[in-house]
PDB file of N, CA, C and O in Angstrom:
ATOM      1  N   MET A   1      22.778   5.380 -19.779  1.00  0.00           N
ATOM      2  CA  MET A   1      22.415   4.043 -20.146  1.00  0.00           C
ATOM      3  C   MET A   1      21.529   3.416 -19.067  1.00  0.00           C
ATOM      4  O   MET A   1      20.577   2.699 -19.375  1.00  0.00           O
ATOM      5  N   HIS A   2      21.847   3.690 -17.816  1.00  0.00           N
ATOM      6  CA  HIS A   2      21.038   3.136 -16.728  1.00  0.00           C
ATOM      7  C   HIS A   2      19.635   3.720 -16.749  1.00  0.00           C
ATOM      8  O   HIS A   2      18.666   3.029 -16.434  1.00  0.00           O
ATOM      9  N   THR A   3      19.523   4.979 -17.117  1.00  0.00           N
ATOM     10  CA  THR A   3      18.206   5.614 -17.181  1.00  0.00           C
ATOM     11  C   THR A   3      17.345   4.930 -18.234  1.00  0.00           C
ATOM     12  O   THR A   3      16.157   4.695 -18.011  1.00  0.00           O
ATOM     13  N   VAL A   4      17.931   4.614 -19.363  1.00  0.00           N
ATOM     14  CA  VAL A   4      17.211   3.920 -20.430  1.00  0.00           C
ATOM     15  C   VAL A   4      16.738   2.563 -19.924  1.00  0.00           C
ATOM     16  O   VAL A   4      15.582   2.186 -20.119  1.00  0.00           O
ATOM     17  N   ASN A   5      17.626   1.844 -19.284  1.00  0.00           N
ATOM     18  CA  ASN A   5      17.266   0.514 -18.780  1.00  0.00           C
ATOM     19  C   ASN A   5      16.163   0.587 -17.730  1.00  0.00           C
ATOM     20  O   ASN A   5      15.249  -0.237 -17.730  1.00  0.00           O
ATOM     21  N   MET A   6      16.244   1.566 -16.840  1.00  0.00           N
ATOM     22  CA  MET A   6      15.195   1.699 -15.818  1.00  0.00           C
ATOM     23  C   MET A   6      13.851   2.011 -16.447  1.00  0.00           C
ATOM     24  O   MET A   6      12.834   1.445 -16.045  1.00  0.00           O
ATOM     25  N   ALA A   7      13.832   2.906 -17.431  1.00  0.00           N
ATOM     26  CA  ALA A   7      12.574   3.254 -18.096  1.00  0.00           C
ATOM     27  C   ALA A   7      12.001   2.045 -18.832  1.00  0.00           C
ATOM     28  O   ALA A   7      10.788   1.835 -18.833  1.00  0.00           O
ATOM     29  N   LYS A   8      12.869   1.251 -19.457  1.00  0.00           N
ATOM     30  CA  LYS A   8      12.419   0.042 -20.153  1.00  0.00           C
ATOM     31  C   LYS A   8      11.833  -0.971 -19.172  1.00  0.00           C
ATOM     32  O   LYS A   8      10.823  -1.611 -19.463  1.00  0.00           O
ATOM     33  N   VAL A   9      12.467  -1.110 -18.016  1.00  0.00           N
ATOM     34  CA  VAL A   9      11.974  -2.046 -17.003  1.00  0.00           C
ATOM     35  C   VAL A   9      10.600  -1.606 -16.506  1.00  0.00           C
ATOM     36  O   VAL A   9       9.701  -2.433 -16.353  1.00  0.00           O
ATOM     37  N   VAL A  10      10.436  -0.324 -16.255  1.00  0.00           N
ATOM     38  CA  VAL A  10       9.135   0.173 -15.792  1.00  0.00           C
ATOM     39  C   VAL A  10       8.065  -0.091 -16.847  1.00  0.00           C
ATOM     40  O   VAL A  10       6.970  -0.548 -16.518  1.00  0.00           O
ATOM     41  N   LEU A  11       8.372   0.192 -18.100  1.00  0.00           N
ATOM     42  CA  LEU A  11       7.389  -0.049 -19.162  1.00  0.00           C
ATOM     43  C   LEU A  11       7.066  -1.531 -19.315  1.00  0.00           C
ATOM     44  O   LEU A  11       5.932  -1.898 -19.624  1.00  0.00           O
ATOM     45  N   LYS A  12       8.071  -2.383 -19.098  1.00  0.00           N
ATOM     46  CA  LYS A  12       7.848  -3.819 -19.275  1.00  0.00           C
ATOM     47  C   LYS A  12       7.144  -4.450 -18.070  1.00  0.00           C
ATOM     48  O   LYS A  12       6.189  -5.210 -18.229  1.00  0.00           O
ATOM     49  N   LEU A  13       7.623  -4.129 -16.872  1.00  0.00           N
ATOM     50  CA  LEU A  13       7.115  -4.822 -15.682  1.00  0.00           C
ATOM     51  C   LEU A  13       5.941  -4.112 -15.003  1.00  0.00           C
ATOM     52  O   LEU A  13       5.178  -4.738 -14.267  1.00  0.00           O
ATOM     53  N   ALA A  14       5.800  -2.832 -15.243  1.00  0.00           N
ATOM     54  CA  ALA A  14       4.740  -2.085 -14.560  1.00  0.00           C
ATOM     55  C   ALA A  14       3.856  -1.343 -15.554  1.00  0.00           C
ATOM     56  O   ALA A  14       3.316  -0.283 -15.238  1.00  0.00           O
ATOM     57  N   SER A  15       3.709  -1.897 -16.749  1.00  0.00           N
ATOM     58  CA  SER A  15       2.917  -1.201 -17.767  1.00  0.00           C
ATOM     59  C   SER A  15       1.462  -1.041 -17.342  1.00  0.00           C
ATOM     60  O   SER A  15       0.826  -0.038 -17.667  1.00  0.00           O
ATOM     61  N   ASP A  16       0.929  -2.032 -16.613  1.00  0.00           N
ATOM     62  CA  ASP A  16      -0.456  -1.920 -16.141  1.00  0.00           C
ATOM     63  C   ASP A  16      -0.613  -0.754 -15.176  1.00  0.00           C
ATOM     64  O   ASP A  16      -1.585  -0.003 -15.252  1.00  0.00           O
ATOM     65  N   GLN A  17       0.347  -0.605 -14.268  1.00  0.00           N
ATOM     66  CA  GLN A  17       0.293   0.497 -13.309  1.00  0.00           C
ATOM     67  C   GLN A  17       0.475   1.846 -13.995  1.00  0.00           C
ATOM     68  O   GLN A  17      -0.179   2.826 -13.637  1.00  0.00           O
ATOM     69  N   VAL A  18       1.360   1.889 -14.974  1.00  0.00           N
ATOM     70  CA  VAL A  18       1.576   3.131 -15.730  1.00  0.00           C
ATOM     71  C   VAL A  18       0.298   3.509 -16.454  1.00  0.00           C
ATOM     72  O   VAL A  18      -0.119   4.667 -16.415  1.00  0.00           O
ATOM     73  N   ASP A  19      -0.337   2.532 -17.122  1.00  0.00           N
ATOM     74  CA  ASP A  19      -1.585   2.791 -17.840  1.00  0.00           C
ATOM     75  C   ASP A  19      -2.689   3.226 -16.877  1.00  0.00           C
ATOM     76  O   ASP A  19      -3.492   4.104 -17.191  1.00  0.00           O
ATOM     77  N   GLU A  20      -2.715   2.601 -15.704  1.00  0.00           N
ATOM     78  CA  GLU A  20      -3.721   2.945 -14.698  1.00  0.00           C
ATOM     79  C   GLU A  20      -3.555   4.385 -14.218  1.00  0.00           C
ATOM     80  O   GLU A  20      -4.533   5.124 -14.107  1.00  0.00           O
ATOM     81  N   GLN A  21      -2.328   4.775 -13.938  1.00  0.00           N
ATOM     82  CA  GLN A  21      -2.071   6.140 -13.485  1.00  0.00           C
ATOM     83  C   GLN A  21      -2.348   7.151 -14.596  1.00  0.00           C
ATOM     84  O   GLN A  21      -2.881   8.230 -14.339  1.00  0.00           O
ATOM     85  N   ASP A  22      -1.989   6.801 -15.826  1.00  0.00           N
ATOM     86  CA  ASP A  22      -2.280   7.687 -16.952  1.00  0.00           C
ATOM     87  C   ASP A  22      -3.795   7.847 -17.125  1.00  0.00           C
ATOM     88  O   ASP A  22      -4.279   8.937 -17.430  1.00  0.00           O
ATOM     89  N   ALA A  23      -4.539   6.747 -16.928  1.00  0.00           N
ATOM     90  CA  ALA A  23      -5.997   6.815 -17.049  1.00  0.00           C
ATOM     91  C   ALA A  23      -6.587   7.727 -15.979  1.00  0.00           C
ATOM     92  O   ALA A  23      -7.540   8.460 -16.242  1.00  0.00           O
ATOM     93  N   LYS A  24      -6.019   7.684 -14.769  1.00  0.00           N
ATOM     94  CA  LYS A  24      -6.496   8.555 -13.690  1.00  0.00           C
ATOM     95  C   LYS A  24      -6.247  10.029 -14.019  1.00  0.00           C
ATOM     96  O   LYS A  24      -7.028  10.903 -13.643  1.00  0.00           O
ATOM     97  N   LEU A  25      -5.152  10.284 -14.721  1.00  0.00           N
ATOM     98  CA  LEU A  25      -4.814  11.664 -15.069  1.00  0.00           C
ATOM     99  C   LEU A  25      -5.652  12.186 -16.233  1.00  0.00           C
ATOM    100  O   LEU A  25      -5.740  13.396 -16.440  1.00  0.00           O
ATOM    101  N   GLY A  26      -6.257  11.292 -16.980  1.00  0.00           N
ATOM    102  CA  GLY A  26      -7.109  11.689 -18.095  1.00  0.00           C
ATOM    103  C   GLY A  26      -6.329  12.408 -19.174  1.00  0.00           C
ATOM    104  O   GLY A  26      -5.353  11.885 -19.711  1.00  0.00           O
ATOM    105  N   GLY A  27      -6.778  13.624 -19.486  1.00  0.00           N
ATOM    106  CA  GLY A  27      -6.144  14.405 -20.546  1.00  0.00           C
ATOM    107  C   GLY A  27      -4.751  14.876 -20.187  1.00  0.00           C
ATOM    108  O   GLY A  27      -3.994  15.294 -21.063  1.00  0.00           O
ATOM    109  N   ASP A  28      -4.397  14.815 -18.905  1.00  0.00           N
ATOM    110  CA  ASP A  28      -3.072  15.252 -18.453  1.00  0.00           C
ATOM    111  C   ASP A  28      -2.086  14.090 -18.331  1.00  0.00           C
ATOM    112  O   ASP A  28      -1.030  14.229 -17.715  1.00  0.00           O
ATOM    113  N   ALA A  29      -2.437  12.944 -18.921  1.00  0.00           N
ATOM    114  CA  ALA A  29      -1.578  11.763 -18.825  1.00  0.00           C
ATOM    115  C   ALA A  29      -0.214  12.050 -19.445  1.00  0.00           C
ATOM    116  O   ALA A  29      -0.119  12.604 -20.540  1.00  0.00           O
ATOM    117  N   PHE A  30       0.837  11.663 -18.728  1.00  0.00           N
ATOM    118  CA  PHE A  30       2.183  11.951 -19.215  1.00  0.00           C
ATOM    119  C   PHE A  30       3.198  10.867 -18.895  1.00  0.00           C
ATOM    120  O   PHE A  30       4.302  10.893 -19.439  1.00  0.00           O
ATOM    121  N   ILE A  31       2.873   9.932 -18.049  1.00  0.00           N
ATOM    122  CA  ILE A  31       3.874   8.991 -17.544  1.00  0.00           C
ATOM    123  C   ILE A  31       4.438   8.120 -18.668  1.00  0.00           C
ATOM    124  O   ILE A  31       5.655   7.994 -18.807  1.00  0.00           O
ATOM    125  N   SER A  32       3.566   7.528 -19.457  1.00  0.00           N
ATOM    126  CA  SER A  32       4.027   6.681 -20.549  1.00  0.00           C
ATOM    127  C   SER A  32       4.830   7.491 -21.564  1.00  0.00           C
ATOM    128  O   SER A  32       5.869   7.038 -22.044  1.00  0.00           O
ATOM    129  N   GLU A  33       4.348   8.683 -21.885  1.00  0.00           N
ATOM    130  CA  GLU A  33       5.077   9.555 -22.817  1.00  0.00           C
ATOM    131  C   GLU A  33       6.430   9.956 -22.251  1.00  0.00           C
ATOM    132  O   GLU A  33       7.419  10.013 -22.980  1.00  0.00           O
ATOM    133  N   LEU A  34       6.475  10.233 -20.958  1.00  0.00           N
ATOM    134  CA  LEU A  34       7.728  10.607 -20.313  1.00  0.00           C
ATOM    135  C   LEU A  34       8.745   9.474 -20.401  1.00  0.00           C
ATOM    136  O   LEU A  34       9.911   9.708 -20.719  1.00  0.00           O
ATOM    137  N   LEU A  35       8.310   8.261 -20.123  1.00  0.00           N
ATOM    138  CA  LEU A  35       9.217   7.115 -20.189  1.00  0.00           C
ATOM    139  C   LEU A  35       9.734   6.909 -21.613  1.00  0.00           C
ATOM    140  O   LEU A  35      10.923   6.657 -21.806  1.00  0.00           O
ATOM    141  N   GLN A  36       8.853   7.014 -22.610  1.00  0.00           N
ATOM    142  CA  GLN A  36       9.278   6.873 -23.999  1.00  0.00           C
ATOM    143  C   GLN A  36      10.237   7.997 -24.392  1.00  0.00           C
ATOM    144  O   GLN A  36      11.203   7.774 -25.120  1.00  0.00           O
ATOM    145  N   SER A  37       9.962   9.195 -23.906  1.00  0.00           N
ATOM    146  CA  SER A  37      10.828  10.337 -24.195  1.00  0.00           C
ATOM    147  C   SER A  37      12.214  10.139 -23.586  1.00  0.00           C
ATOM    148  O   SER A  37      13.224  10.467 -24.209  1.00  0.00           O
ATOM    149  N   ILE A  38      12.259   9.610 -22.386  1.00  0.00           N
ATOM    150  CA  ILE A  38      13.546   9.322 -21.727  1.00  0.00           C
ATOM    151  C   ILE A  38      14.335   8.318 -22.562  1.00  0.00           C
ATOM    152  O   ILE A  38      15.519   8.520 -22.831  1.00  0.00           O
ATOM    153  N   ILE A  39      13.676   7.240 -22.969  1.00  0.00           N
ATOM    154  CA  ILE A  39      14.354   6.193 -23.751  1.00  0.00           C
ATOM    155  C   ILE A  39      14.882   6.767 -25.059  1.00  0.00           C
ATOM    156  O   ILE A  39      16.046   6.567 -25.405  1.00  0.00           O
ATOM    157  N   ASN A  40      14.030   7.477 -25.781  1.00  0.00           N
ATOM    158  CA  ASN A  40      14.439   8.010 -27.092  1.00  0.00           C
ATOM    159  C   ASN A  40      15.517   9.084 -26.959  1.00  0.00           C
ATOM    160  O   ASN A  40      16.492   9.080 -27.710  1.00  0.00           O
ATOM    161  N   GLY A  41      15.349   9.993 -26.019  1.00  0.00           N
ATOM    162  CA  GLY A  41      16.318  11.075 -25.844  1.00  0.00           C
ATOM    163  C   GLY A  41      17.675  10.587 -25.391  1.00  0.00           C
ATOM    164  O   GLY A  41      18.702  11.016 -25.919  1.00  0.00           O
ATOM    165  N   GLN A  42      17.688   9.699 -24.422  1.00  0.00           N
ATOM    166  CA  GLN A  42      18.957   9.170 -23.926  1.00  0.00           C
ATOM    167  C   GLN A  42      19.655   8.321 -24.982  1.00  0.00           C
ATOM    168  O   GLN A  42      20.876   8.389 -25.125  1.00  0.00           O
ATOM    169  N   ASN A  43      18.883   7.516 -25.728  1.00  0.00           N
ATOM    170  CA  ASN A  43      19.493   6.717 -26.797  1.00  0.00           C
ATOM    171  C   ASN A  43      20.109   7.616 -27.863  1.00  0.00           C
ATOM    172  O   ASN A  43      21.177   7.308 -28.393  1.00  0.00           O
ATOM    173  N   ALA A  44      19.452   8.709 -28.175  1.00  0.00           N
ATOM    174  CA  ALA A  44      20.007   9.649 -29.163  1.00  0.00           C
ATOM    175  C   ALA A  44      21.323  10.227 -28.659  1.00  0.00           C
ATOM    176  O   ALA A  44      22.283  10.340 -29.421  1.00  0.00           O
ATOM    177  N   GLN A  45      21.374  10.593 -27.380  1.00  0.00           N
ATOM    178  CA  GLN A  45      22.603  11.144 -26.809  1.00  0.00           C
ATOM    179  C   GLN A  45      23.713  10.098 -26.760  1.00  0.00           C
ATOM    180  O   GLN A  45      24.872  10.413 -27.029  1.00  0.00           O
ATOM    181  N   ILE A  46      23.371   8.871 -26.420  1.00  0.00           N
ATOM    182  CA  ILE A  46      24.361   7.787 -26.378  1.00  0.00           C
ATOM    183  C   ILE A  46      24.936   7.565 -27.776  1.00  0.00           C
ATOM    184  O   ILE A  46      26.149   7.437 -27.940  1.00  0.00           O
ATOM    185  N   ASN A  47      24.064   7.522 -28.779  1.00  0.00           N
ATOM    186  CA  ASN A  47      24.537   7.321 -30.153  1.00  0.00           C
ATOM    187  C   ASN A  47      25.389   8.481 -30.629  1.00  0.00           C
ATOM    188  O   ASN A  47      26.383   8.272 -31.325  1.00  0.00           O
ATOM    189  N   LEU A  48      25.018   9.700 -30.267  1.00  0.00           N
ATOM    190  CA  LEU A  48      25.804  10.866 -30.649  1.00  0.00           C
ATOM    191  C   LEU A  48      27.209  10.784 -30.060  1.00  0.00           C
ATOM    192  O   LEU A  48      28.190  11.032 -30.761  1.00  0.00           O
ATOM    193  N   MET A  49      27.312  10.441 -28.787  1.00  0.00           N
ATOM    194  CA  MET A  49      28.619  10.338 -28.142  1.00  0.00           C
ATOM    195  C   MET A  49      29.417   9.166 -28.704  1.00  0.00           C
ATOM    196  O   MET A  49      30.624   9.286 -28.912  1.00  0.00           O
ATOM    197  N   TYR A  50      28.757   8.037 -28.950  1.00  0.00           N
ATOM    198  CA  TYR A  50      29.442   6.891 -29.534  1.00  0.00           C
ATOM    199  C   TYR A  50      30.034   7.264 -30.893  1.00  0.00           C
ATOM    200  O   TYR A  50      31.188   6.953 -31.188  1.00  0.00           O
ATOM    201  N   ASN A  51      29.230   7.931 -31.708  1.00  0.00           N
ATOM    202  CA  ASN A  51      29.710   8.330 -33.037  1.00  0.00           C
ATOM    203  C   ASN A  51      30.858   9.325 -32.936  1.00  0.00           C
ATOM    204  O   ASN A  51      31.809   9.259 -33.715  1.00  0.00           O
ATOM    205  N   TYR A  52      30.775  10.238 -31.988  1.00  0.00           N
ATOM    206  CA  TYR A  52      31.872  11.199 -31.802  1.00  0.00           C
ATOM    207  C   TYR A  52      33.146  10.473 -31.386  1.00  0.00           C
ATOM    208  O   TYR A  52      34.210  10.696 -31.963  1.00  0.00           O
ATOM    209  N   LEU A  53      33.035   9.616 -30.397  1.00  0.00           N
ATOM    210  CA  LEU A  53      34.216   8.887 -29.931  1.00  0.00           C
ATOM    211  C   LEU A  53      34.786   8.002 -31.038  1.00  0.00           C
ATOM    212  O   LEU A  53      36.002   7.873 -31.184  1.00  0.00           O
ATOM    213  N   HIS A  54      33.902   7.404 -31.799  1.00  0.00           N
ATOM    214  CA  HIS A  54      34.366   6.575 -32.904  1.00  0.00           C
ATOM    215  C   HIS A  54      35.107   7.429 -33.936  1.00  0.00           C
ATOM    216  O   HIS A  54      36.101   6.994 -34.517  1.00  0.00           O
ATOM    217  N   SER A  55      34.617   8.631 -34.152  1.00  0.00           N
ATOM    218  CA  SER A  55      35.249   9.494 -35.150  1.00  0.00           C
ATOM    219  C   SER A  55      36.655   9.925 -34.728  1.00  0.00           C
ATOM    220  O   SER A  55      37.496  10.213 -35.580  1.00  0.00           O
ATOM    221  N   VAL A  56      36.909   9.969 -33.440  1.00  0.00           N
ATOM    222  CA  VAL A  56      38.257  10.329 -32.979  1.00  0.00           C
ATOM    223  C   VAL A  56      39.058   9.089 -32.574  1.00  0.00           C
ATOM    224  O   VAL A  56      40.104   9.188 -31.933  1.00  0.00           O
ATOM    225  N   GLN A  57      38.547   7.933 -32.960  1.00  0.00           N
ATOM    226  CA  GLN A  57      39.252   6.659 -32.803  1.00  0.00           C
ATOM    227  C   GLN A  57      39.453   6.221 -31.352  1.00  0.00           C
ATOM    228  O   GLN A  57      40.279   5.346 -31.092  1.00  0.00           O
ATOM    229  N   VAL A  58      38.732   6.796 -30.416  1.00  0.00           N
ATOM    230  CA  VAL A  58      38.905   6.400 -29.015  1.00  0.00           C
ATOM    231  C   VAL A  58      38.463   4.957 -28.812  1.00  0.00           C
ATOM    232  O   VAL A  58      39.068   4.221 -28.033  1.00  0.00           O
ATOM    233  N   LEU A  59      37.427   4.563 -29.500  1.00  0.00           N
ATOM    234  CA  LEU A  59      36.941   3.195 -29.313  1.00  0.00           C
ATOM    235  C   LEU A  59      37.903   2.168 -29.906  1.00  0.00           C
ATOM    236  O   LEU A  59      37.954   1.022 -29.458  1.00  0.00           O
ATOM    237  N   LEU A  60      38.659   2.585 -30.908  1.00  0.00           N
ATOM    238  CA  LEU A  60      39.597   1.655 -31.533  1.00  0.00           C
ATOM    239  C   LEU A  60      40.930   1.607 -30.803  1.00  0.00           C
ATOM    240  O   LEU A  60      41.665   0.626 -30.917  1.00  0.00           O
ATOM    241  N   ASN A  61      41.249   2.657 -30.055  1.00  0.00           N
ATOM    242  CA  ASN A  61      42.517   2.732 -29.334  1.00  0.00           C
ATOM    243  C   ASN A  61      42.240   3.191 -27.903  1.00  0.00           C
ATOM    244  O   ASN A  61      42.162   4.393 -27.651  1.00  0.00           O
ATOM    245  N   PRO A  62      42.090   2.260 -26.968  1.00  0.00           N
ATOM    246  CA  PRO A  62      41.740   2.633 -25.601  1.00  0.00           C
ATOM    247  C   PRO A  62      42.762   3.554 -24.938  1.00  0.00           C
ATOM    248  O   PRO A  62      42.410   4.295 -24.020  1.00  0.00           O
ATOM    249  N   PHE A  63      44.018   3.523 -25.383  1.00  0.00           N
ATOM    250  CA  PHE A  63      45.032   4.378 -24.783  1.00  0.00           C
ATOM    251  C   PHE A  63      44.912   5.820 -25.258  1.00  0.00           C
ATOM    252  O   PHE A  63      45.438   6.732 -24.619  1.00  0.00           O
ATOM    253  N   LEU A  64      44.223   6.029 -26.377  1.00  0.00           N
ATOM    254  CA  LEU A  64      44.054   7.371 -26.903  1.00  0.00           C
ATOM    255  C   LEU A  64      43.287   8.252 -25.923  1.00  0.00           C
ATOM    256  O   LEU A  64      43.582   9.440 -25.787  1.00  0.00           O
ATOM    257  N   CYS A  65      42.325   7.684 -25.256  1.00  0.00           N
ATOM    258  CA  CYS A  65      41.554   8.441 -24.273  1.00  0.00           C
ATOM    259  C   CYS A  65      42.481   8.953 -23.177  1.00  0.00           C
ATOM    260  O   CYS A  65      42.368  10.106 -22.758  1.00  0.00           O
ATOM    261  N   PHE A  66      43.387   8.116 -22.714  1.00  0.00           N
ATOM    262  CA  PHE A  66      44.336   8.519 -21.688  1.00  0.00           C
ATOM    263  C   PHE A  66      45.291   9.576 -22.224  1.00  0.00           C
ATOM    264  O   PHE A  66      45.641  10.519 -21.514  1.00  0.00           O
ATOM    265  N   GLU A  67      45.714   9.418 -23.479  1.00  0.00           N
ATOM    266  CA  GLU A  67      46.619  10.388 -24.094  1.00  0.00           C
ATOM    267  C   GLU A  67      45.935  11.741 -24.243  1.00  0.00           C
ATOM    268  O   GLU A  67      46.560  12.779 -24.025  1.00  0.00           O
ATOM    269  N   ILE A  68      44.666  11.737 -24.608  1.00  0.00           N
ATOM    270  CA  ILE A  68      43.917  12.994 -24.731  1.00  0.00           C
ATOM    271  C   ILE A  68      43.831  13.653 -23.361  1.00  0.00           C
ATOM    272  O   ILE A  68      43.994  14.867 -23.243  1.00  0.00           O
ATOM    273  N   TYR A  69      43.577  12.857 -22.329  1.00  0.00           N
ATOM    274  CA  TYR A  69      43.478  13.368 -20.964  1.00  0.00           C
ATOM    275  C   TYR A  69      44.809  14.000 -20.540  1.00  0.00           C
ATOM    276  O   TYR A  69      44.843  15.100 -19.990  1.00  0.00           O
ATOM    277  N   LEU A  70      45.905  13.277 -20.810  1.00  0.00           N
ATOM    278  CA  LEU A  70      47.220  13.809 -20.433  1.00  0.00           C
ATOM    279  C   LEU A  70      47.554  15.063 -21.234  1.00  0.00           C
ATOM    280  O   LEU A  70      48.139  16.005 -20.700  1.00  0.00           O
ATOM    281  N   GLY A  71      47.184  15.077 -22.512  1.00  0.00           N
ATOM    282  CA  GLY A  71      47.471  16.228 -23.358  1.00  0.00           C
ATOM    283  C   GLY A  71      46.833  17.493 -22.856  1.00  0.00           C
ATOM    284  O   GLY A  71      47.334  18.585 -23.121  1.00  0.00           O
ATOM    285  N   ALA A  72      45.753  17.373 -22.147  1.00  0.00           N
ATOM    286  CA  ALA A  72      45.077  18.562 -21.600  1.00  0.00           C
ATOM    287  C   ALA A  72      45.887  19.180 -20.459  1.00  0.00           C
ATOM    288  O   ALA A  72      45.692  20.346 -20.116  1.00  0.00           O
ATOM    289  N   TYR A  73      46.793  18.401 -19.874  1.00  0.00           N
ATOM    290  CA  TYR A  73      47.539  18.882 -18.713  1.00  0.00           C
ATOM    291  C   TYR A  73      49.025  19.087 -18.994  1.00  0.00           C
ATOM    292  O   TYR A  73      49.769  19.523 -18.116  1.00  0.00           O
ATOM    293  N   ILE A  74      49.457  18.775 -20.209  1.00  0.00           N
ATOM    294  CA  ILE A  74      50.882  18.905 -20.537  1.00  0.00           C
ATOM    295  C   ILE A  74      51.119  20.245 -21.228  1.00  0.00           C
ATOM    296  O   ILE A  74      52.252  20.561 -21.591  1.00  0.00           O
TER     297      ILE A  74
END
């Protein structure tokens, strides 16, 4: 989640610098694409984990996570 936020901040606050560096790289420009890829990829992983946890009711029962943890050692 922090990675997504950092990439968003860079795109928002330093977009001119990102565009400038991409322009210097010409056909090899990758910085803006990399930041977008980080945001999209990490968000997909966050949603996948959220959906998994929701499917096992961990989000609805905070003690279930602890019970699952204990069950691994009992």
